[in-house]
Z-matrix of the N, CA and C atoms (Angstrom, degrees):
N
C 1 1.425
C 2 1.515 1 113.05
N 3 1.394 2 114.94 1 -28.71
C 4 1.475 3 120.81 2 -178.72
C 5 1.493 4 115.70 3 -72.32
N 6 1.294 5 112.87 4 -30.58
C 7 1.599 6 125.11 5 -173.21
C 8 1.532 7 103.88 6 -60.07
N 9 1.282 8 128.09 7 -55.51
C 10 1.464 9 120.77 8 -178.51
C 11 1.396 10 114.31 9 -65.09
N 12 1.283 11 123.87 10 -23.86
C 13 1.499 12 123.14 11 177.38
C 14 1.548 13 108.14 12 -76.82
N 15 1.391 14 112.11 13 -39.79
C 16 1.389 15 113.55 14 -176.38
C 17 1.566 16 109.71 15 -70.08
N 18 1.337 17 116.64 16 -38.36
C 19 1.407 18 115.74 17 178.43
C 20 1.426 19 117.33 18 -66.65
N 21 1.444 20 114.22 19 -26.17
C 22 1.438 21 119.35 20 177.02
C 23 1.464 22 109.89 21 -75.30
N 24 1.350 23 114.56 22 -36.87
C 25 1.573 24 121.33 23 179.96
C 26 1.498 25 105.49 24 -60.18
N 27 1.414 26 117.11 25 -54.54
C 28 1.491 27 122.88 26 -172.30
C 29 1.689 28 108.98 27 -61.71
N 30 1.378 29 113.25 28 -40.23
C 31 1.466 30 111.75 29 -172.17
C 32 1.622 31 107.20 30 -76.19
N 33 1.362 32 118.28 31 -28.10
C 34 1.364 33 118.15 32 175.81
C 35 1.554 34 113.69 33 -68.19
N 36 1.336 35 112.34 34 -37.39
C 37 1.393 36 112.98 35 177.29
C 38 1.554 37 118.52 36 -71.01
N 39 1.267 38 111.11 37 -31.96
C 40 1.500 39 120.49 38 178.67
C 41 1.544 40 105.91 39 -72.26
N 42 1.331 41 120.24 40 -46.51
C 43 1.359 42 117.83 41 175.29
C 44 1.605 43 119.26 42 -58.61
N 45 1.412 44 110.57 43 -40.10
C 46 1.427 45 115.44 44 171.70
C 47 1.525 46 112.52 45 -58.68
N 48 1.316 47 115.87 46 -39.71
C 49 1.568 48 120.76 47 -176.69
C 50 1.504 49 105.33 48 -66.51
N 51 1.237 50 114.19 49 -45.46
C 52 1.587 51 117.28 50 179.28
C 53 1.553 52 114.21 51 -63.48
N 54 1.333 53 115.45 52 -47.25
C 55 1.386 54 118.94 53 -178.07
C 56 1.611 55 110.26 54 -67.43
N 57 1.304 56 119.53 55 -32.85
C 58 1.464 57 123.44 56 -179.18
C 59 1.567 58 108.35 57 -55.56
N 60 1.277 59 120.59 58 -26.22
C 61 1.383 60 126.45 59 -177.20
C 62 1.547 61 119.72 60 -75.02
N 63 1.425 62 107.39 61 -12.78
C 64 1.528 63 114.66 62 -179.77
C 65 1.550 64 109.38 63 -75.06
N 66 1.256 65 111.35 64 143.59
C 67 1.451 66 117.21 65 171.43
C 68 1.404 67 115.62 66 -121.29
N 69 1.252 68 121.98 67 151.30
C 70 1.477 69 125.43 68 -175.09
C 71 1.597 70 105.55 69 -70.46
N 72 1.287 71 114.62 70 -47.12
C 73 1.455 72 117.79 71 -176.71
C 74 1.501 73 116.59 72 -79.25
N 75 1.132 74 123.19 73 158.03
C 76 1.455 75 124.44 74 -169.64
C 77 1.645 76 105.09 75 -113.34
N 78 1.347 77 117.29 76 164.22
C 79 1.444 78 121.98 77 176.50
C 80 1.416 79 104.51 78 -86.82
N 81 1.439 80 117.50 79 156.28
C 82 1.411 81 124.00 80 176.51
C 83 1.450 82 108.56 81 -74.30
N 84 1.457 83 113.66 82 152.41
C 85 1.395 84 115.19 83 169.01
C 86 1.584 85 111.12 84 -72.00
N 87 1.310 86 116.87 85 167.37
C 88 1.433 87 122.29 86 -176.88
C 89 1.423 88 117.06 87 -60.66
N 90 1.405 89 114.82 88 -37.05
C 91 1.511 90 119.31 89 168.02
C 92 1.534 91 120.36 90 -81.67
N 93 1.334 92 116.75 91 -0.50
C 94 1.379 93 123.82 92 170.55
C 95 1.562 94 112.44 93 75.56
N 96 1.290 95 120.69 94 9.23
C 97 1.462 96 120.71 95 175.09
C 98 1.526 97 116.90 96 -94.14
N 99 1.248 98 120.74 97 -6.97
C 100 1.397 99 127.16 98 -176.05
C 101 1.502 100 117.03 99 -147.74
N 102 1.276 101 121.29 100 -170.30
C 103 1.389 102 124.92 101 -174.03
C 104 1.580 103 108.13 102 -138.26
N 105 1.423 104 117.85 103 141.39
C 106 1.444 105 127.34 104 -172.10
C 107 1.539 106 105.91 105 -105.72
N 108 1.281 107 117.18 106 117.31
C 109 1.464 108 124.13 107 176.61
C 110 1.652 109 99.96 108 -103.49
N 111 1.361 110 116.80 109 123.16
C 112 1.417 111 120.13 110 -178.21
C 113 1.532 112 107.09 111 -150.66
N 114 1.315 113 114.90 112 177.98
C 115 1.448 114 123.52 113 177.38
C 116 1.587 115 106.11 114 -75.70
N 117 1.392 116 117.43 115 145.66
C 118 1.382 117 120.70 116 179.57
C 119 1.450 118 115.24 117 -76.54
N 120 1.329 119 113.75 118 175.23
C 121 1.487 120 119.19 119 -176.37
C 122 1.631 121 111.86 120 -63.33
N 123 1.393 122 114.84 121 -41.77
C 124 1.332 123 115.85 122 -179.48
C 125 1.452 124 118.70 123 -66.80
N 126 1.380 125 114.69 124 -28.14
C 127 1.477 126 114.37 125 176.79
C 128 1.676 127 109.45 126 -73.61
N 129 1.288 128 116.93 127 -32.16
C 130 1.406 129 124.69 128 169.39
C 131 1.508 130 115.14 129 -58.38
N 132 1.287 131 110.59 130 -48.57
C 133 1.450 132 122.51 131 -179.81
C 134 1.474 133 108.73 132 -67.24
N 135 1.319 134 125.88 133 -36.51
C 136 1.422 135 126.71 134 177.25
C 137 1.427 136 108.85 135 -66.13
N 138 1.308 137 119.79 136 -52.49
C 139 1.566 138 121.34 137 179.09
C 140 1.545 139 113.91 138 -59.26
N 141 1.289 140 115.52 139 -36.65
C 142 1.552 141 120.53 140 176.89
C 143 1.583 142 104.69 141 -61.98
N 144 1.274 143 117.12 142 -51.15
C 145 1.417 144 123.46 143 -171.01
C 146 1.672 145 107.11 144 -64.18
N 147 1.251 146 113.60 145 -43.58
C 148 1.534 147 115.30 146 174.37
C 149 1.424 148 117.70 147 -60.99
N 150 1.422 149 114.33 148 -37.29
C 151 1.400 150 122.88 149 179.78
C 152 1.545 151 106.18 150 -62.93
N 153 1.278 152 113.15 151 -57.81
C 154 1.573 153 120.87 152 -176.36
C 155 1.555 154 104.95 153 -58.23
N 156 1.313 155 126.88 154 -40.60
C 157 1.486 156 122.93 155 -176.33
C 158 1.479 157 108.12 156 -65.95
N 159 1.343 158 117.20 157 -48.43
C 160 1.502 159 118.72 158 -176.91
C 161 1.501 160 111.40 159 -67.33
N 162 1.391 161 116.79 160 -33.71
C 163 1.455 162 120.86 161 175.74
C 164 1.519 163 113.74 162 -63.69
N 165 1.373 164 118.23 163 -39.42
C 166 1.342 165 123.19 164 176.89
C 167 1.537 166 109.94 165 -70.01
N 168 1.273 167 117.29 166 -37.46
C 169 1.470 168 122.62 167 175.07
C 170 1.583 169 110.19 168 -59.72
N 171 1.263 170 120.23 169 -45.29
C 172 1.528 171 122.78 170 172.28
C 173 1.501 172 113.49 171 -58.85
N 174 1.334 173 113.56 172 -47.99
C 175 1.499 174 116.72 173 179.99
C 176 1.632 175 109.03 174 -67.31
N 177 1.277 176 117.58 175 -32.78
C 178 1.472 177 117.96 176 178.10
C 179 1.613 178 107.05 177 -65.17
N 180 1.399 179 112.90 178 -39.57
C 181 1.495 180 110.43 179 -174.53
C 182 1.560 181 112.03 180 -72.97
N 183 1.345 182 115.77 181 -24.95
C 184 1.537 183 122.72 182 -176.69
C 185 1.620 184 99.88 183 -75.49
N 186 1.226 185 117.82 184 -50.20
C 187 1.520 186 121.31 185 178.67
C 188 1.520 187 109.03 186 -58.17
N 189 1.238 188 124.27 187 -46.28
C 190 1.397 189 123.67 188 -175.96
C 191 1.428 190 109.45 189 -68.18
N 192 1.341 191 122.51 190 -38.52
C 193 1.449 192 124.48 191 175.40
C 194 1.539 193 111.31 192 -63.21
N 195 1.192 194 119.05 193 -33.09
C 196 1.554 195 124.07 194 -176.86
C 197 1.586 196 103.32 195 -70.02
N 198 1.256 197 117.21 196 -37.25
C 199 1.518 198 118.55 197 -169.96
C 200 1.336 199 113.66 198 -97.18
N 201 1.498 200 120.96 199 -15.71
C 202 1.473 201 124.76 200 -173.69
C 203 1.563 202 100.58 201 -126.78
N 204 1.444 203 114.65 202 92.59
C 205 1.390 204 116.33 203 172.36
C 206 1.392 205 121.48 204 -67.23
N 207 1.342 206 117.78 205 -16.53
C 208 1.483 207 123.94 206 -178.79
C 209 1.486 208 112.65 207 -84.98
N 210 1.372 209 117.59 208 -0.46
C 211 1.520 210 125.98 209 171.74
C 212 1.550 211 107.14 210 -64.76
N 213 1.265 212 116.48 211 124.87
C 214 1.550 213 116.48 212 -179.26
C 215 1.460 214 114.34 213 -66.15
N 216 1.190 215 118.32 214 146.59
C 217 1.412 216 124.19 215 179.61
C 218 1.639 217 114.27 216 -66.87
N 219 1.200 218 112.61 217 -40.59
C 220 1.436 219 115.37 218 174.09
C 221 1.577 220 114.68 219 -65.29
N 222 1.376 221 114.61 220 -35.67
C 223 1.421 222 115.69 221 172.28
C 224 1.539 223 114.79 222 -69.36
N 225 1.275 224 115.15 223 -34.63
C 226 1.528 225 118.57 224 178.18
C 227 1.484 226 107.51 225 -70.02
N 228 1.288 227 122.98 226 -48.21
C 229 1.360 228 124.16 227 171.21
C 230 1.585 229 119.27 228 -44.00
N 231 1.320 230 107.22 229 -56.03
C 232 1.502 231 117.19 230 177.89
C 233 1.422 232 109.11 231 -57.75
N 234 1.322 233 121.06 232 -54.89
C 235 1.457 234 127.31 233 -178.65
C 236 1.696 235 109.24 234 -52.62
N 237 1.176 236 115.00 235 -50.73
C 238 1.477 237 117.85 236 -179.11
C 239 1.473 238 114.08 237 -69.77
N 240 1.395 239 117.51 238 -33.21
C 241 1.455 240 120.93 239 -179.48
C 242 1.588 241 102.16 240 -74.85
N 243 1.224 242 124.73 241 -35.40
C 244 1.499 243 126.84 242 -178.90
C 245 1.600 244 104.65 243 -63.34
N 246 1.303 245 114.87 244 -69.87
C 247 1.475 246 120.92 245 -171.03
C 248 1.535 247 110.06 246 -65.92
N 249 1.426 248 117.76 247 -34.63
C 250 1.470 249 116.36 248 176.64
C 251 1.511 250 110.95 249 -66.21
N 252 1.365 251 123.75 250 -39.38
C 253 1.412 252 122.54 251 171.19
C 254 1.511 253 116.33 252 -61.61
N 255 1.215 254 117.61 253 -35.62
C 256 1.447 255 117.58 254 179.57
C 257 1.582 256 108.84 255 -78.65
N 258 1.243 257 117.95 256 -31.31
C 259 1.471 258 121.70 257 171.76
C 260 1.555 259 111.36 258 -55.32
N 261 1.460 260 110.53 259 -55.15
C 262 1.445 261 117.72 260 -177.24
C 263 1.524 262 114.49 261 -59.91
N 264 1.457 263 112.00 262 -42.52
C 265 1.434 264 114.20 263 179.10
C 266 1.485 265 113.06 264 -68.04
N 267 1.379 266 117.20 265 -34.68
C 268 1.458 267 119.21 266 174.83
C 269 1.586 268 112.46 267 -59.40
N 270 1.333 269 109.84 268 -43.00
C 271 1.417 270 113.75 269 -178.85
C 272 1.363 271 116.54 270 -69.01
N 273 1.347 272 121.36 271 -35.30
C 274 1.588 273 122.71 272 167.65
C 275 1.523 274 106.80 273 -61.10
N 276 1.216 275 119.33 274 -49.33
C 277 1.531 276 114.07 275 -178.04
C 278 1.554 277 111.27 276 -63.91
N 279 1.322 278 122.64 277 -27.76
C 280 1.446 279 122.67 278 173.09
C 281 1.541 280 111.63 279 -66.31
N 282 1.326 281 114.51 280 -42.06
C 283 1.575 282 117.46 281 -178.26
C 284 1.563 283 103.50 282 -67.22
N 285 1.270 284 116.78 283 -46.21
C 286 1.504 285 114.59 284 176.88
C 287 1.437 286 116.50 285 -55.41
N 288 1.344 287 119.00 286 -44.12
C 289 1.513 288 127.11 287 179.71
C 290 1.545 289 109.77 288 -59.47
N 291 1.345 290 116.85 289 -33.90
C 292 1.384 291 122.01 290 -173.09
C 293 1.543 292 109.07 291 -90.42
N 294 1.294 293 119.77 292 -25.12
C 295 1.460 294 119.33 293 -171.34
C 296 1.631 295 113.76 294 -107.66
N 297 1.346 296 116.98 295 -19.03
C 298 1.373 297 122.22 296 -174.84
C 299 1.625 298 108.99 297 -72.25
N 300 1.304 299 113.19 298 123.22
C 301 1.567 300 115.42 299 177.44
C 302 1.485 301 103.50 300 -147.02
N 303 1.413 302 107.33 301 152.29
C 304 1.400 303 118.54 302 171.76
C 305 1.473 304 105.29 303 -126.47
N 306 1.303 305 114.12 304 117.66
C 307 1.475 306 116.88 305 -179.11
C 308 1.485 307 107.03 306 -100.07
N 309 1.356 308 116.66 307 128.28
C 310 1.445 309 121.90 308 -166.50
C 311 1.512 310 103.05 309 -119.22
N 312 1.411 311 114.04 310 121.05
C 313 1.562 312 122.12 311 176.04
C 314 1.455 313 108.25 312 -118.57
N 315 1.366 314 115.94 313 176.54
C 316 1.431 315 125.59 314 176.19
C 317 1.461 316 107.57 315 -69.98
N 318 1.384 317 123.00 316 -27.36
C 319 1.551 318 123.98 317 -176.82
C 320 1.447 319 108.62 318 -88.83
N 321 1.390 320 120.51 319 -21.45
C 322 1.502 321 119.30 320 -170.18
C 323 1.477 322 113.52 321 164.71
N 324 1.239 323 117.02 322 -148.89
C 325 1.583 324 120.65 323 -178.34
C 326 1.522 325 109.23 324 -148.36
N 327 1.427 326 110.61 325 155.20
C 328 1.343 327 119.92 326 177.78
C 329 1.584 328 101.67 327 -127.85
N 330 1.387 329 115.28 328 126.67
C 331 1.487 330 119.46 329 174.72
C 332 1.476 331 108.36 330 -112.83
N 333 1.277 332 120.70 331 127.77
C 334 1.398 333 122.61 332 179.49
C 335 1.509 334 113.92 333 -135.14
N 336 1.288 335 121.26 334 149.65
C 337 1.478 336 127.63 335 -176.27
C 338 1.602 337 106.61 336 -156.74
N 339 1.317 338 112.75 337 159.19
C 340 1.450 339 118.78 338 -175.43
C 341 1.568 340 106.22 339 -69.15
N 342 1.345 341 118.31 340 -30.39
C 343 1.416 342 125.54 341 -178.31
C 344 1.411 343 119.71 342 -87.84
N 345 1.213 344 122.50 343 -32.04
C 346 1.450 345 127.72 344 -171.66
C 347 1.491 346 114.68 345 -112.79
N 348 1.364 347 116.67 346 152.87
C 349 1.382 348 119.98 347 -178.97
C 350 1.577 349 110.02 348 -69.55
N 351 1.306 350 111.57 349 144.10
C 352 1.433 351 116.00 350 -175.32
C 353 1.586 352 107.60 351 -64.67
N 354 1.519 353 105.90 352 136.58
C 355 1.448 354 113.62 353 -176.10
C 356 1.554 355 102.84 354 -111.60
N 357 1.335 356 115.55 355 130.14
C 358 1.382 357 120.25 356 176.25
C 359 1.573 358 110.85 357 -137.52
N 360 1.453 359 117.75 358 129.21
C 361 1.306 360 114.63 359 -173.80
C 362 1.538 361 103.56 360 -152.80
N 363 1.292 362 121.71 361 145.69
C 364 1.363 363 127.82 362 174.69
C 365 1.594 364 106.56 363 -87.94
N 366 1.370 365 118.62 364 158.25
C 367 1.367 366 126.63 365 -172.73
C 368 1.475 367 110.10 366 -61.76
N 369 1.359 368 119.65 367 -30.07
C 370 1.449 369 120.95 368 -179.42
C 371 1.598 370 110.48 369 -80.87
N 372 1.273 371 118.81 370 -15.21
C 373 1.487 372 123.72 371 -177.96
C 374 1.574 373 107.18 372 -79.46
N 375 1.249 374 114.01 373 -35.44
C 376 1.563 375 121.15 374 -175.18
C 377 1.501 376 114.67 375 -71.30
N 378 1.305 377 119.16 376 112.32
C 379 1.486 378 123.71 377 -167.16
C 380 1.475 379 106.41 378 -96.26
N 381 1.266 380 121.74 379 -22.15
C 382 1.502 381 122.31 380 -172.12
C 383 1.475 382 119.87 381 -156.72
N 384 1.250 383 121.64 382 139.09
C 385 1.409 384 126.77 383 170.33
C 386 1.448 385 113.74 384 -118.73
N 387 1.373 386 117.01 385 122.99
C 388 1.418 387 121.47 386 -177.64
C 389 1.527 388 114.38 387 -117.86
N 390 1.168 389 123.49 388 147.58
C 391 1.541 390 123.30 389 -175.04
C 392 1.563 391 103.76 390 -107.83
N 393 1.247 392 119.26 391 131.39
C 394 1.333 393 125.32 392 172.25
C 395 1.580 394 115.16 393 -117.74
N 396 1.321 395 114.06 394 92.77
C 397 1.497 396 115.80 395 -169.88
C 398 1.535 397 113.31 396 -67.34
N 399 1.301 398 119.77 397 -27.89
C 400 1.507 399 128.85 398 -178.00
C 401 1.598 400 106.71 399 -64.10
N 402 1.290 401 124.47 400 -42.70
C 403 1.313 402 126.89 401 174.87
C 404 1.574 403 118.56 402 -108.60
N 405 1.328 404 109.79 403 21.45
C 406 1.567 405 120.53 404 175.11
C 407 1.530 406 107.72 405 41.69
N 408 1.271 407 120.88 406 66.85
C 409 1.450 408 121.67 407 179.52
C 410 1.513 409 106.71 408 -154.06
N 411 1.321 410 117.16 409 163.82
C 412 1.477 411 127.84 410 165.86
C 413 1.461 412 104.96 411 -114.71
N 414 1.369 413 115.16 412 145.86
C 415 1.513 414 118.66 413 -175.87
C 416 1.448 415 98.16 414 -125.25
N 417 1.404 416 115.19 415 132.09
C 418 1.467 417 128.90 416 176.21
C 419 1.593 418 104.31 417 -107.24
N 420 1.375 419 108.63 418 127.62
C 421 1.453 420 112.52 419 173.69
C 422 1.500 421 111.49 420 -118.45
N 423 1.318 422 120.73 421 134.87
C 424 1.336 423 126.48 422 175.94
C 425 1.528 424 115.87 423 -80.62
N 426 1.300 425 115.21 424 165.95
C 427 1.534 426 116.80 425 176.37
C 428 1.561 427 113.97 426 -57.94
N 429 1.305 428 110.07 427 -35.23
C 430 1.523 429 115.00 428 177.59
C 431 1.440 430 112.83 429 -79.05
N 432 1.170 431 120.23 430 0.52
C 433 1.561 432 122.31 431 -177.84
C 434 1.488 433 118.13 432 89.21
N 435 1.282 434 121.24 433 7.74
C 436 1.627 435 123.51 434 174.17
C 437 1.487 436 106.01 435 -72.20
N 438 1.289 437 114.12 436 148.44
C 439 1.397 438 115.45 437 -178.59
C 440 1.608 439 106.00 438 -137.51
N 441 1.312 440 110.83 439 149.92
C 442 1.453 441 116.88 440 169.52
C 443 1.515 442 103.66 441 -138.43
N 444 1.437 443 114.71 442 151.75
C 445 1.399 444 121.83 443 173.26
C 446 1.503 445 108.02 444 -116.17
N 447 1.225 446 112.13 445 139.11
C 448 1.631 447 125.71 446 -179.33
C 449 1.548 448 102.25 447 -116.28
N 450 1.354 449 113.40 448 120.34
C 451 1.517 450 116.02 449 170.63
C 452 1.457 451 109.10 450 -68.83
N 453 1.318 452 109.99 451 150.06
C 454 1.488 453 122.59 452 175.39
C 455 1.546 454 110.06 453 -80.18
N 456 1.325 455 115.47 454 -5.24
C 457 1.502 456 124.96 455 -178.83
C 458 1.489 457 114.45 456 -87.74
N 459 1.437 458 117.23 457 -9.09
C 460 1.313 459 123.22 458 -178.45
C 461 1.614 460 111.58 459 -74.87
N 462 1.323 461 113.42 460 148.53
C 463 1.469 462 120.36 461 179.71
C 464 1.585 463 104.11 462 -89.77
N 465 1.360 464 117.47 463 138.91
C 466 1.376 465 127.42 464 -177.79
C 467 1.492 466 122.26 465 92.77
N 468 1.331 467 112.14 466 19.62
C 469 1.425 468 118.53 467 179.72
C 470 1.525 469 120.71 468 -68.85
N 471 1.376 470 106.02 469 -23.65
C 472 1.564 471 114.81 470 175.99
C 473 1.551 472 106.93 471 -64.61
N 474 1.243 473 120.57 472 -34.47
C 475 1.522 474 123.12 473 -179.77
C 476 1.546 475 105.66 474 -66.56
N 477 1.395 476 120.87 475 -42.89
C 478 1.440 477 127.63 476 -176.38
C 479 1.537 478 101.38 477 -62.48
N 480 1.190 479 121.06 478 -48.70
C 481 1.556 480 122.67 479 -173.79
C 482 1.510 481 104.87 480 -65.91
N 483 1.273 482 119.15 481 -43.55
C 484 1.526 483 120.77 482 -177.85
C 485 1.602 484 106.77 483 -58.11
N 486 1.350 485 117.76 484 -46.99
C 487 1.424 486 122.58 485 -179.02
C 488 1.552 487 112.74 486 -60.95
N 489 1.413 488 114.82 487 -41.49
C 490 1.399 489 119.20 488 174.67
C 491 1.462 490 115.76 489 -58.87
N 492 1.358 491 117.26 490 -43.78
C 493 1.388 492 124.78 491 -172.43
C 494 1.692 493 105.48 492 -78.91
N 495 1.258 494 119.12 493 -30.87
C 496 1.459 495 122.83 494 175.30
C 497 1.460 496 115.85 495 -82.83
N 498 1.214 497 125.69 496 -38.21
C 499 1.455 498 128.13 497 179.27
C 500 1.376 499 125.75 498 -107.65
N 501 1.419 500 113.38 499 -9.25
C 502 1.483 501 122.35 500 -173.17
C 503 1.516 502 105.46 501 -136.17
N 504 1.294 503 124.91 502 63.42
C 505 1.453 504 125.89 503 179.54
C 506 1.506 505 114.23 504 -58.52
N 507 1.308 506 119.27 505 -21.77
C 508 1.431 507 125.82 506 179.62
C 509 1.557 508 107.69 507 -72.94
N 510 1.269 509 116.94 508 -28.73
C 511 1.570 510 123.38 509 173.68
C 512 1.463 511 112.08 510 -89.28
N 513 1.189 512 122.46 511 -33.73
C 514 1.443 513 124.47 512 -172.42
C 515 1.498 514 111.86 513 -63.16
N 516 1.283 515 116.52 514 -31.75
C 517 1.434 516 118.22 515 175.61
C 518 1.569 517 119.78 516 -70.82
N 519 1.337 518 112.72 517 -7.39
C 520 1.429 519 121.15 518 179.68
C 521 1.485 520 110.67 519 -76.33
N 522 1.263 521 120.37 520 134.10
C 523 1.427 522 123.75 521 -176.67
C 524 1.584 523 117.51 522 -64.20
N 525 1.368 524 113.70 523 -23.58
C 526 1.379 525 114.25 524 175.18
C 527 1.492 526 119.08 525 -70.17
N 528 1.368 527 114.28 526 -10.39
C 529 1.403 528 120.00 527 178.02
C 530 1.673 529 109.21 528 -69.77
N 531 1.241 530 113.54 529 -28.20
C 532 1.456 531 125.38 530 179.88
C 533 1.619 532 109.27 531 -61.44
N 534 1.392 533 116.11 532 -16.88
C 535 1.409 534 118.56 533 -176.10
C 536 1.583 535 106.38 534 -78.03
N 537 1.267 536 114.49 535 -19.86
C 538 1.506 537 119.32 536 -178.96
C 539 1.561 538 109.94 537 -85.25
N 540 1.302 539 117.31 538 137.13
C 541 1.490 540 121.32 539 -179.28
C 542 1.578 541 107.16 540 -63.20
N 543 1.239 542 111.43 541 157.57
C 544 1.597 543 122.26 542 172.68
C 545 1.421 544 110.05 543 -96.82
N 546 1.297 545 113.74 544 147.62
C 547 1.457 546 127.95 545 176.03
C 548 1.570 547 103.53 546 -62.70
N 549 1.299 548 119.50 547 141.38
C 550 1.502 549 122.99 548 174.36
C 551 1.477 550 106.17 549 -62.39
N 552 1.473 551 111.47 550 135.05
C 553 1.373 552 118.90 551 168.54
C 554 1.590 553 105.36 552 89.72
N 555 1.262 554 122.61 553 13.41
C 556 1.428 555 120.50 554 170.40
C 557 1.517 556 116.92 555 -117.04
């Protein structure tokens, strides 16, 4: 009975630690013309640690099987499938945490990721912003129907909100924009 409470306690602490790394303001792009909204260092560190942990668990299972021939084949397969899947999923999340960026400019934004096609839209092209609390993201839809989801766990979302309010008044009035944090001092 203590185990579920302990797991919940630990996961809440880890989540708070990760989210404390988020900043409202974003970093400047290398050319200084825009802003980079991305996952924070703690998010990337968490996924790297989980990938290493599950990878070591898989390695341990392989070594244990080599030295203990009495270990059942079904148990070995189940163990390796479980921890192998967790390792692969953690690795995918790690790649996403390192490659997911939203570049915010005065003219619009560019969202890029390792997995998805690059999304580029001017502020005038974006027709709607909707908030999805269940997946913790805002979704921007263009006039032509193209969509991009932007996680609320990214660092620098205050700068995105600031640009929406400044350069896209037709979007700033939508209630979903309130899901984005504000820049300090505004």
